[in-house]
C-alpha positions, 0 to 999 in steps of 0.5 A, a space after each residue: 514529521 510523523 508519517 502516521 495518519 491522524 487517528 491511527 490506532 496501533 492496537 486495532 491496526 485501523 485508523 479513523 480519518 477526521 470528519 467535520 460534521 459542521 461542513 456536512 461531511 459524512 463519517 469516513 469509514 475506518 480504514 484497515 491496515 493489514 500486517 504481513 504474516 511472513 517476515 523472511 528475507 526474500 520470501 516475506 509477504 509485505 507486498 501482499 499486505 501492502 496491496 491488501 491495505 491499499 485495496 482495503 481487502 483482507 490479506 486472504 483476498 490478495 494473492 501471494 505474488 511468490 506463487 507466480 515466480 518470476 512472472 509475478 508482475 504480469 500475473 498480478 496485473 491479470 489478477 486485478 484486471 479481471 476484477 476491474 483494476 489495472 495496476 501500474 508501476 510508476 515513478 513517485 511523482 505520478 502517485 497522485 494518479 491512483 484511484 485506489 479505494 483507500 487513496 493510498 499507493 504501495 511503494 517499493 523501498 529498501 528493506 531496513 531488516 535485510 540488506 539488498 532486499 526491497 520492502 513494500 509500504 503504503 503511502 498517501 498518494 498525494 503527500 507520499 507520507 507513510 501510512 503503513 509499514 506492514 512489517 510488525 517486527 520492524 515497523 518504520 515511522 517514516 519513509 524518505 523521498 529518496 528511498 522510494 524506488 517506485 509506486 504501485 498505483 491502481 486505476 479502474 479498467 478503462 482509465 489511463 495513468 497518463 
């Protein structure tokens, strides 16, 4: 089964989700898929690109977690909390709780390029199917359920992921 979303356009790096006008549905906006710009063992910005995709923001609007060093998880939480979002790391079975603008979550999976390194990809929050791998040099087509170590979900401040 392909992990790509229907309507995926590999050239523009954006997707159009299907709409059924006969049911009075409004057109769904084009969803932007952001690629990482740094591919380097332990120093890449795949997490930054995956968060940008999940939040539907340009890469430059998402801080690079490497600037924060070992305390990056707390700094990431504080950064997004100040902007009205709480980020939580959860087991995959809780991904459906996410309120991200895209309906997607960021998943941590083993890197296929570098042994012993993790990689961030974007999954559909309900199906856990791959939506986007931000690595343009080694883009995967699927993610197996047992590869998913943890998912990052976004909740509006004041909502709980319980």
